[in-house]
A tleap script that builds the chain and sets N, CA, C and O, in Angstrom:
source leaprc.protein.ff14SB
mol = sequence {
  NMET LEU ASP LEU ILE LYS TYR ILE VAL GLY
  GLN PHE ALA GLU ASP LYS GLU ASN VAL GLU
  TYR PHE VAL ASN GLU LYS GLU ARG VAL ILE
  GLU VAL THR VAL VAL LEU SER PRO SER ASP
  MET GLY LYS VAL ILE GLY LYS GLN GLY LYS
  ILE ALA LYS ALA MET ARG THR ILE VAL ARG
  SER ALA THR PRO ALA SER SER LYS ARG TYR
  VAL ILE GLU ILE ARG GLU ARG GLY GLY ASP
  VAL VAL ASP ALA CGLU
}
set mol.1.N position { 11.411 4.155 -12.347 }
set mol.1.CA position { 10.689 2.772 -11.977 }
set mol.1.C position { 10.454 2.776 -10.536 }
set mol.1.O position { 9.511 2.150 -10.052 }
set mol.2.N position { 11.377 3.544 -9.742 }
set mol.2.CA position { 10.990 3.852 -8.291 }
set mol.2.C position { 9.757 3.910 -7.991 }
set mol.2.O position { 9.301 3.446 -6.945 }
set mol.3.N position { 8.896 4.646 -9.119 }
set mol.3.CA position { 7.432 5.253 -8.423 }
set mol.3.C position { 6.133 4.432 -8.784 }
set mol.3.O position { 4.948 4.641 -8.522 }
set mol.4.N position { 6.956 3.134 -9.678 }
set mol.4.CA position { 5.722 2.387 -9.677 }
set mol.4.C position { 6.355 1.489 -8.401 }
set mol.4.O position { 5.517 0.867 -7.748 }
set mol.5.N position { 7.627 1.380 -8.031 }
set mol.5.CA position { 7.799 0.285 -6.604 }
set mol.5.C position { 7.177 0.849 -5.634 }
set mol.5.O position { 6.981 0.196 -4.609 }
set mol.6.N position { 6.671 2.346 -5.753 }
set mol.6.CA position { 6.269 3.265 -4.266 }
set mol.6.C position { 4.801 3.041 -4.233 }
set mol.6.O position { 4.136 2.837 -3.218 }
set mol.7.N position { 4.278 3.115 -5.718 }
set mol.7.CA position { 2.954 2.980 -5.937 }
set mol.7.C position { 2.421 1.856 -5.358 }
set mol.7.O position { 1.526 1.895 -4.513 }
set mol.8.N position { 3.049 0.629 -5.871 }
set mol.8.CA position { 2.642 -0.618 -5.401 }
set mol.8.C position { 2.788 -1.049 -3.912 }
set mol.8.O position { 1.973 -1.723 -3.283 }
set mol.9.N position { 3.713 -0.653 -3.554 }
set mol.9.CA position { 3.718 -0.892 -2.135 }
set mol.9.C position { 3.014 0.101 -0.717 }
set mol.9.O position { 3.041 -0.077 0.500 }
set mol.10.N position { 2.403 1.195 -1.611 }
set mol.10.CA position { 1.547 1.916 -1.227 }
set mol.10.C position { 0.110 1.573 -0.830 }
set mol.10.O position { -0.513 1.973 0.154 }
set mol.11.N position { -0.290 0.733 -1.821 }
set mol.11.CA position { -1.177 0.085 -1.844 }
set mol.11.C position { -1.729 -0.996 -0.852 }
set mol.11.O position { -2.883 -1.093 -0.435 }
set mol.12.N position { -0.714 -1.739 -0.587 }
set mol.12.CA position { -0.940 -2.650 0.439 }
set mol.12.C position { 0.124 -2.273 1.912 }
set mol.12.O position { -0.058 -2.963 2.915 }
set mol.13.N position { 1.073 -1.294 1.938 }
set mol.13.CA position { 1.467 -0.648 3.282 }
set mol.13.C position { 0.009 0.087 4.039 }
set mol.13.O position { -0.995 0.342 3.375 }
set mol.14.N position { 0.108 0.322 5.332 }
set mol.14.CA position { -1.134 0.976 6.083 }
set mol.14.C position { -0.657 2.578 6.873 }
set mol.14.O position { -1.218 3.608 7.246 }
set mol.15.N position { 1.036 1.871 6.820 }
set mol.15.CA position { 1.740 2.918 7.729 }
set mol.15.C position { 2.605 3.272 6.855 }
set mol.15.O position { 3.661 2.640 6.890 }
set mol.16.N position { 2.487 4.224 5.937 }
set mol.16.CA position { 2.878 4.858 4.488 }
set mol.16.C position { 3.815 5.546 5.134 }
set mol.16.O position { 4.945 5.126 4.881 }
set mol.17.N position { 3.775 6.488 5.908 }
set mol.17.CA position { 4.746 7.531 6.319 }
set mol.17.C position { 5.896 6.930 7.054 }
set mol.17.O position { 6.746 7.776 7.330 }
set mol.18.N position { 6.264 5.336 7.581 }
set mol.18.CA position { 7.482 4.899 7.833 }
set mol.18.C position { 7.959 3.749 6.702 }
set mol.18.O position { 8.831 2.894 6.856 }
set mol.19.N position { 7.419 3.905 5.938 }
set mol.19.CA position { 8.185 3.333 4.412 }
set mol.19.C position { 9.070 4.134 3.834 }
set mol.19.O position { 8.879 5.134 3.143 }
set mol.20.N position { 10.072 3.608 4.176 }
set mol.20.CA position { 11.621 4.306 3.487 }
set mol.20.C position { 12.217 3.070 2.099 }
set mol.20.O position { 12.267 1.848 2.238 }
set mol.21.N position { 12.568 3.785 0.952 }
set mol.21.CA position { 13.338 3.253 0.073 }
set mol.21.C position { 14.659 3.597 -0.556 }
set mol.21.O position { 14.763 4.497 -1.388 }
set mol.22.N position { 15.672 2.860 -0.140 }
set mol.22.CA position { 17.186 2.905 -0.761 }
set mol.22.C position { 17.098 2.433 -1.984 }
set mol.22.O position { 16.385 1.497 -2.344 }
set mol.23.N position { 17.925 3.164 -2.737 }
set mol.23.CA position { 18.343 2.672 -4.285 }
set mol.23.C position { 19.951 2.895 -4.110 }
set mol.23.O position { 20.559 3.901 -3.744 }
set mol.24.N position { 20.374 1.755 -4.453 }
set mol.24.CA position { 21.750 1.537 -4.902 }
set mol.24.C position { 21.821 1.404 -6.618 }
set mol.24.O position { 20.783 1.187 -7.244 }
set mol.25.N position { 22.964 1.535 -7.223 }
set mol.25.CA position { 23.134 1.195 -8.740 }
set mol.25.C position { 24.251 0.906 -8.495 }
set mol.25.O position { 25.227 1.426 -7.955 }
set mol.26.N position { 24.010 0.059 -8.932 }
set mol.26.CA position { 25.574 -0.923 -9.277 }
set mol.26.C position { 25.459 -0.909 -10.904 }
set mol.26.O position { 24.560 -0.294 -11.479 }
set mol.27.N position { 26.837 -1.925 -11.832 }
set mol.27.CA position { 26.951 -1.760 -12.972 }
set mol.27.C position { 26.058 -2.273 -13.465 }
set mol.27.O position { 25.652 -1.346 -14.165 }
set mol.28.N position { 25.280 -3.237 -13.684 }
set mol.28.CA position { 24.375 -4.111 -14.476 }
set mol.28.C position { 23.251 -4.111 -13.516 }
set mol.28.O position { 22.280 -4.329 -14.240 }
set mol.29.N position { 22.721 -3.962 -12.006 }
set mol.29.CA position { 21.167 -3.753 -11.570 }
set mol.29.C position { 21.274 -2.520 -10.677 }
set mol.29.O position { 22.239 -1.866 -10.281 }
set mol.30.N position { 20.076 -2.434 -10.510 }
set mol.30.CA position { 19.803 -1.114 -9.591 }
set mol.30.C position { 18.954 -1.987 -8.330 }
set mol.30.O position { 17.921 -2.640 -8.479 }
set mol.31.N position { 19.609 -1.811 -7.262 }
set mol.31.CA position { 19.058 -2.738 -6.110 }
set mol.31.C position { 18.038 -2.002 -5.323 }
set mol.31.O position { 18.636 -0.935 -5.180 }
set mol.32.N position { 16.824 -1.840 -4.675 }
set mol.32.CA position { 15.810 -1.303 -4.362 }
set mol.32.C position { 15.310 -2.125 -3.162 }
set mol.32.O position { 14.688 -3.186 -3.118 }
set mol.33.N position { 15.820 -1.224 -2.104 }
set mol.33.CA position { 15.547 -1.786 -0.749 }
set mol.33.C position { 14.451 -0.808 -0.032 }
set mol.33.O position { 14.618 0.324 0.421 }
set mol.34.N position { 13.197 -1.671 -0.080 }
set mol.34.CA position { 12.045 -1.223 0.663 }
set mol.34.C position { 11.901 -1.700 2.137 }
set mol.34.O position { 11.778 -2.866 2.513 }
set mol.35.N position { 11.953 -0.230 3.134 }
set mol.35.CA position { 12.143 -0.768 4.670 }
set mol.35.C position { 10.738 -0.233 5.340 }
set mol.35.O position { 10.315 0.922 5.392 }
set mol.36.N position { 10.070 -1.626 5.908 }
set mol.36.CA position { 8.905 -1.003 6.474 }
set mol.36.C position { 8.454 -1.631 7.755 }
set mol.36.O position { 8.950 -2.668 8.196 }
set mol.37.N position { 7.365 -0.870 8.412 }
set mol.37.CA position { 7.180 -1.488 10.008 }
set mol.37.C position { 6.835 -2.943 9.921 }
set mol.37.O position { 6.604 -3.540 8.870 }
set mol.38.N position { 6.819 -3.546 11.334 }
set mol.38.CA position { 6.744 -4.861 11.143 }
set mol.38.C position { 5.428 -5.413 10.900 }
set mol.38.O position { 5.158 -6.543 10.492 }
set mol.39.N position { 4.587 -4.399 11.228 }
set mol.39.CA position { 3.055 -4.645 11.057 }
set mol.39.C position { 2.822 -4.665 9.552 }
set mol.39.O position { 2.184 -5.667 9.230 }
set mol.40.N position { 3.128 -3.897 8.561 }
set mol.40.CA position { 3.070 -3.936 7.051 }
set mol.40.C position { 3.978 -5.256 6.500 }
set mol.40.O position { 3.900 -5.585 5.316 }
set mol.41.N position { 4.515 -5.707 7.088 }
set mol.41.CA position { 5.533 -6.893 6.502 }
set mol.41.C position { 4.658 -8.036 5.702 }
set mol.41.O position { 5.053 -8.589 4.675 }
set mol.42.N position { 3.492 -8.272 6.306 }
set mol.42.CA position { 3.071 -9.661 5.710 }
set mol.42.C position { 1.723 -8.857 4.816 }
set mol.42.O position { 1.331 -9.591 3.910 }
set mol.43.N position { 1.200 -7.943 4.869 }
set mol.43.CA position { 0.982 -7.166 3.767 }
set mol.43.C position { 1.447 -6.839 2.474 }
set mol.43.O position { 0.739 -7.108 1.504 }
set mol.44.N position { 2.484 -6.326 2.342 }
set mol.44.CA position { 3.494 -6.579 1.094 }
set mol.44.C position { 3.979 -7.165 0.792 }
set mol.44.O position { 4.503 -6.895 -0.289 }
set mol.45.N position { 4.257 -8.367 1.344 }
set mol.45.CA position { 4.666 -9.632 0.737 }
set mol.45.C position { 3.991 -10.723 0.464 }
set mol.45.O position { 4.424 -11.622 -0.258 }
set mol.46.N position { 2.615 -10.720 1.158 }
set mol.46.CA position { 1.735 -11.759 1.013 }
set mol.46.C position { 1.724 -13.096 1.854 }
set mol.46.O position { 2.492 -13.363 2.778 }
set mol.47.N position { 0.676 -13.908 1.344 }
set mol.47.CA position { 0.767 -15.125 1.443 }
set mol.47.C position { 1.987 -15.714 0.449 }
set mol.47.O position { 2.092 -15.199 -0.664 }
set mol.48.N position { 2.654 -16.492 0.731 }
set mol.48.CA position { 3.576 -17.219 0.534 }
set mol.48.C position { 4.215 -16.348 -0.575 }
set mol.48.O position { 4.509 -16.746 -1.702 }
set mol.49.N position { 4.420 -14.847 0.011 }
set mol.49.CA position { 4.775 -14.085 -1.031 }
set mol.49.C position { 5.126 -14.005 -2.695 }
set mol.49.O position { 6.107 -14.029 -3.438 }
set mol.50.N position { 3.361 -13.874 -2.775 }
set mol.50.CA position { 2.558 -13.541 -4.344 }
set mol.50.C position { 2.915 -12.470 -4.230 }
set mol.50.O position { 3.918 -12.283 -4.918 }
set mol.51.N position { 2.492 -11.305 -3.496 }
set mol.51.CA position { 2.408 -9.856 -4.025 }
set mol.51.C position { 3.914 -9.658 -3.867 }
set mol.51.O position { 3.936 -8.562 -4.426 }
set mol.52.N position { 5.063 -9.851 -3.570 }
set mol.52.CA position { 6.112 -9.325 -3.850 }
set mol.52.C position { 6.470 -10.016 -5.001 }
set mol.52.O position { 7.437 -9.440 -5.501 }
set mol.53.N position { 6.038 -11.269 -5.841 }
set mol.53.CA position { 6.503 -11.571 -6.597 }
set mol.53.C position { 6.163 -11.323 -7.414 }
set mol.53.O position { 6.938 -11.187 -8.360 }
set mol.54.N position { 4.595 -11.076 -7.587 }
set mol.54.CA position { 3.908 -10.056 -8.581 }
set mol.54.C position { 4.385 -8.661 -8.698 }
set mol.54.O position { 3.831 -7.975 -9.556 }
set mol.55.N position { 5.372 -8.093 -7.942 }
set mol.55.CA position { 6.005 -6.612 -7.874 }
set mol.55.C position { 6.869 -6.908 -8.962 }
set mol.55.O position { 6.871 -6.373 -10.071 }
set mol.56.N position { 7.766 -8.014 -8.441 }
set mol.56.CA position { 8.742 -8.200 -9.270 }
set mol.56.C position { 8.502 -8.194 -10.452 }
set mol.56.O position { 9.241 -7.514 -11.164 }
set mol.57.N position { 7.044 -9.180 -11.259 }
set mol.57.CA position { 6.902 -9.331 -12.426 }
set mol.57.C position { 6.590 -8.383 -13.520 }
set mol.57.O position { 6.658 -8.461 -14.747 }
set mol.58.N position { 6.158 -7.288 -12.524 }
set mol.58.CA position { 5.702 -6.214 -12.802 }
set mol.58.C position { 6.611 -5.252 -13.271 }
set mol.58.O position { 6.692 -4.956 -14.463 }
set mol.59.N position { 7.392 -4.683 -12.265 }
set mol.59.CA position { 8.432 -4.355 -12.490 }
set mol.59.C position { 9.557 -4.584 -13.589 }
set mol.59.O position { 9.898 -3.706 -14.382 }
set mol.60.N position { 10.100 -5.878 -13.547 }
set mol.60.CA position { 10.483 -6.686 -14.763 }
set mol.60.C position { 10.100 -6.317 -15.955 }
set mol.60.O position { 10.842 -5.758 -16.762 }
set mol.61.N position { 8.791 -6.633 -16.168 }
set mol.61.CA position { 8.170 -6.267 -17.448 }
set mol.61.C position { 7.810 -4.843 -18.086 }
set mol.61.O position { 7.292 -4.559 -19.166 }
set mol.62.N position { 8.316 -3.970 -16.922 }
set mol.62.CA position { 8.226 -2.083 -17.398 }
set mol.62.C position { 9.586 -2.325 -17.531 }
set mol.62.O position { 10.062 -1.256 -17.914 }
set mol.63.N position { 10.327 -3.016 -17.440 }
set mol.63.CA position { 11.616 -2.436 -17.077 }
set mol.63.C position { 12.512 -2.691 -19.408 }
set mol.63.O position { 12.704 -3.580 -20.237 }
set mol.64.N position { 12.675 -1.273 -19.255 }
set mol.64.CA position { 13.388 -1.605 -20.922 }
set mol.64.C position { 14.553 -2.526 -21.285 }
set mol.64.O position { 15.587 -2.348 -20.641 }
set mol.65.N position { 14.542 -3.600 -22.329 }
set mol.65.CA position { 15.456 -3.874 -22.308 }
set mol.65.C position { 16.886 -4.164 -22.325 }
set mol.65.O position { 17.510 -5.173 -21.993 }
set mol.66.N position { 17.366 -2.696 -22.931 }
set mol.66.CA position { 18.297 -2.300 -22.754 }
set mol.66.C position { 18.742 -1.441 -21.415 }
set mol.66.O position { 19.639 -0.650 -21.707 }
set mol.67.N position { 18.383 -1.387 -20.114 }
set mol.67.CA position { 18.238 -0.721 -18.964 }
set mol.67.C position { 18.417 -1.647 -18.161 }
set mol.67.O position { 17.878 -2.753 -18.210 }
set mol.68.N position { 19.380 -1.165 -17.165 }
set mol.68.CA position { 19.527 -2.359 -15.946 }
set mol.68.C position { 18.440 -3.012 -15.514 }
set mol.68.O position { 17.371 -2.433 -15.704 }
set mol.69.N position { 18.413 -4.162 -14.933 }
set mol.69.CA position { 17.785 -4.892 -14.076 }
set mol.69.C position { 17.617 -4.287 -12.435 }
set mol.69.O position { 18.407 -3.750 -11.658 }
set mol.70.N position { 16.039 -4.707 -12.347 }
set mol.70.CA position { 16.064 -4.482 -10.972 }
set mol.70.C position { 15.643 -5.548 -9.922 }
set mol.70.O position { 14.831 -6.416 -10.244 }
set mol.71.N position { 16.293 -5.493 -8.402 }
set mol.71.CA position { 16.323 -6.009 -7.777 }
set mol.71.C position { 15.800 -5.794 -6.537 }
set mol.71.O position { 16.504 -4.963 -5.964 }
set mol.72.N position { 14.966 -6.127 -5.913 }
set mol.72.CA position { 13.721 -5.703 -4.568 }
set mol.72.C position { 13.900 -6.599 -4.000 }
set mol.72.O position { 13.957 -7.783 -4.331 }
set mol.73.N position { 14.098 -5.652 -2.261 }
set mol.73.CA position { 14.320 -6.885 -1.343 }
set mol.73.C position { 13.366 -5.494 -0.717 }
set mol.73.O position { 13.163 -4.302 -0.945 }
set mol.74.N position { 12.891 -6.819 0.408 }
set mol.74.CA position { 11.751 -5.775 1.476 }
set mol.74.C position { 12.788 -6.050 2.633 }
set mol.74.O position { 13.715 -6.859 2.609 }
set mol.75.N position { 12.467 -5.299 3.528 }
set mol.75.CA position { 13.387 -5.731 5.058 }
set mol.75.C position { 12.429 -4.922 6.006 }
set mol.75.O position { 11.793 -3.947 5.605 }
set mol.76.N position { 12.381 -5.334 7.120 }
set mol.76.CA position { 11.399 -5.311 8.844 }
set mol.76.C position { 12.321 -4.387 9.038 }
set mol.76.O position { 13.500 -4.711 8.896 }
set mol.77.N position { 11.917 -2.829 9.462 }
set mol.77.CA position { 12.344 -2.048 10.402 }
set mol.77.C position { 13.494 -2.489 11.013 }
set mol.77.O position { 13.265 -3.491 11.691 }
set mol.78.N position { 14.671 -2.124 11.039 }
set mol.78.CA position { 15.513 -2.984 12.661 }
set mol.78.C position { 15.580 -4.219 11.990 }
set mol.78.O position { 16.047 -4.954 12.860 }
set mol.79.N position { 15.367 -5.054 10.765 }
set mol.79.CA position { 15.584 -6.407 11.130 }
set mol.79.C position { 16.356 -6.673 9.640 }
set mol.79.O position { 16.794 -5.764 8.934 }
set mol.80.N position { 16.416 -7.918 9.363 }
set mol.80.CA position { 17.222 -8.404 7.910 }
set mol.80.C position { 16.171 -8.560 7.680 }
set mol.80.O position { 15.038 -8.470 8.153 }
set mol.81.N position { 17.324 -9.129 5.867 }
set mol.81.CA position { 16.235 -9.065 4.641 }
set mol.81.C position { 15.237 -10.524 4.869 }
set mol.81.O position { 15.635 -11.671 5.073 }
set mol.82.N position { 13.530 -9.913 4.728 }
set mol.82.CA position { 13.063 -11.159 4.751 }
set mol.82.C position { 12.908 -11.421 3.277 }
set mol.82.O position { 12.558 -12.600 3.331 }
set mol.83.N position { 12.928 -11.171 2.214 }
set mol.83.CA position { 12.048 -11.060 0.781 }
set mol.83.C position { 13.078 -10.869 -0.135 }
set mol.83.O position { 12.907 -9.769 -0.661 }
set mol.84.N position { 13.917 -11.339 -0.506 }
set mol.84.CA position { 15.195 -10.898 -1.565 }
set mol.84.C position { 14.872 -11.613 -2.943 }
set mol.84.O position { 14.432 -12.759 -2.846 }
set mol.85.N position { 15.060 -10.997 -4.424 }
set mol.85.CA position { 15.400 -11.956 -5.264 }
set mol.85.C position { 16.832 -11.521 -5.453 }
set mol.85.O position { 17.578 -12.158 -6.197 }
savepdb mol mol.pdb
quit
């Protein structure tokens, strides 16, 4: 599933070399934190968060029902959580 998230983010981020992914697996949830440069934040999140919401919908629909749920957080490098589910 991380490959799917990387693919989607890679389609919108221009500074692909500076995108970092952190995975934190908990009992029922897998948290994926995407850290972007400030110039890519708007491109990956989209207007009114539409791209981020669509990415979460795609990941949710691609995850098997018996698997852990994925939570995706998008952060700016050196900043706070900007868009989290």
